[in-house]
C-alpha positions as CSV (number, residue, x, y, z in Angstrom):
1,M,-34.9,15.4,8.3
2,P,-33.8,16.1,4.6
3,S,-33.3,13.1,2.4
4,S,-29.8,12.5,1.0
5,P,-29.0,10.6,-2.2
6,A,-27.5,7.8,0.0
7,S,-30.5,7.4,2.2
8,A,-32.9,7.5,-0.7
9,S,-31.6,4.3,-2.3
10,S,-30.1,2.3,0.5
11,L,-29.0,2.5,4.1
12,F,-25.4,1.4,3.0
13,A,-25.1,3.3,-0.3
14,I,-21.7,4.8,-1.0
15,V,-21.6,8.4,-2.0
16,P,-18.3,9.6,-3.5
17,L,-16.6,12.5,-1.7
18,D,-16.7,14.6,-4.9
19,G,-20.5,14.3,-5.1
20,G,-20.5,11.7,-7.8
21,G,-19.8,14.0,-10.8
22,A,-19.3,12.7,-14.3
23,T,-15.6,12.1,-13.8
24,S,-16.2,10.0,-10.7
25,R,-15.8,6.2,-11.1
26,H,-17.1,3.6,-8.7
27,A,-14.4,1.3,-7.4
28,M,-16.3,-1.8,-8.6
29,D,-16.9,-0.7,-12.2
30,A,-13.8,-2.2,-13.9
31,C,-11.1,-4.8,-13.4
32,Y,-8.2,-3.3,-11.4
33,L,-5.6,-4.9,-13.8
34,C,-7.0,-4.8,-17.3
35,G,-9.7,-2.2,-17.0
36,K,-12.4,-4.5,-18.4
37,P,-15.9,-3.4,-17.3
38,L,-17.3,-5.5,-14.5
39,S,-20.9,-6.8,-14.9
40,R,-23.3,-7.4,-12.0
41,D,-24.2,-10.7,-13.9
42,F,-20.8,-12.3,-13.6
43,D,-18.4,-13.2,-10.8
44,V,-16.0,-10.5,-9.5
45,F,-12.8,-11.9,-8.1
46,M,-11.6,-9.9,-5.1
47,Y,-8.1,-9.5,-3.7
48,R,-6.9,-7.8,-0.5
49,G,-10.5,-7.0,0.5
50,D,-11.4,-4.2,-1.9
51,T,-9.6,-4.8,-5.3
52,P,-11.9,-6.2,-8.0
53,F,-10.8,-8.4,-10.9
54,C,-12.7,-9.7,-13.9
55,S,-11.1,-13.2,-13.8
56,E,-9.0,-15.5,-11.7
57,E,-6.2,-14.9,-14.2
58,C,-6.1,-11.1,-13.7
59,R,-6.2,-11.6,-10.0
60,A,-3.3,-14.2,-10.2
61,V,-1.2,-11.8,-12.2
62,Q,-1.7,-9.1,-9.6
63,I,-0.9,-11.4,-6.8
64,D,2.3,-12.5,-8.5
65,S,3.3,-8.9,-9.1
66,D,2.7,-8.0,-5.5
67,E,4.8,-10.9,-4.3
68,V,7.7,-10.0,-6.5
69,R,7.4,-6.3,-5.3
70,E,7.4,-7.5,-1.7
71,R,10.5,-9.7,-2.2
72,I,12.3,-6.9,-3.9
73,N,11.4,-4.4,-1.1
74,T,12.5,-7.0,1.5
75,K,15.8,-7.5,-0.2
76,I,16.4,-3.7,-0.4
77,L,15.6,-3.3,3.3
78,K,18.0,-6.1,4.2
79,E,20.8,-4.6,2.0
80,R,20.3,-1.2,3.6
81,A,20.3,-2.7,7.1
82,A,23.6,-4.5,6.3
83,R,25.2,-1.3,5.0
84,N,24.1,0.6,8.1
85,E,25.5,-2.2,10.3
86,Q,28.8,-2.1,8.4
87,R,29.0,1.7,8.8
88,H,28.2,1.7,12.4
89,G,30.3,-1.4,13.2
90,A,33.3,0.1,11.4
91,A,33.0,3.4,13.2
92,A,32.8,1.8,16.6
93,S,35.8,-0.4,16.0
94,E,38.2,2.4,14.9
95,P,40.7,3.1,17.7
96,N,41.1,6.8,17.2
97,I,37.4,7.6,17.7
98,T,36.6,8.5,21.2
99,R,33.1,9.1,22.6
100,A,32.4,12.0,24.9
101,G,31.3,11.0,28.3
102,N,30.8,12.8,31.6
103,V,33.9,14.8,32.1
104,P,34.3,17.0,35.2
105,V,35.0,20.6,34.3
106,A,37.0,22.9,36.7
107,S,35.5,26.3,37.2
């Protein structure tokens, strides 16, 4: 069986889909927020499973940013739902709108 780059170094080595060319960057090389290079000698602060940060401060800034984004998205979704409810509620309450039903047709 031919040896692959992944099996040569470790059973669980990650090989990039693009073959690991010069433009490829490993996901754990730099802080997600500030881009500071991460060292194997220092702690890496993780968030949401696979996002690395160089410090607790960078991670906290990202967490705060994500929470604000989620609150804004929730507010937008609620406003859209309220507008849709108003549109559908107004259309159903108008007396001159009739809905088609099963109507016998003479042949």
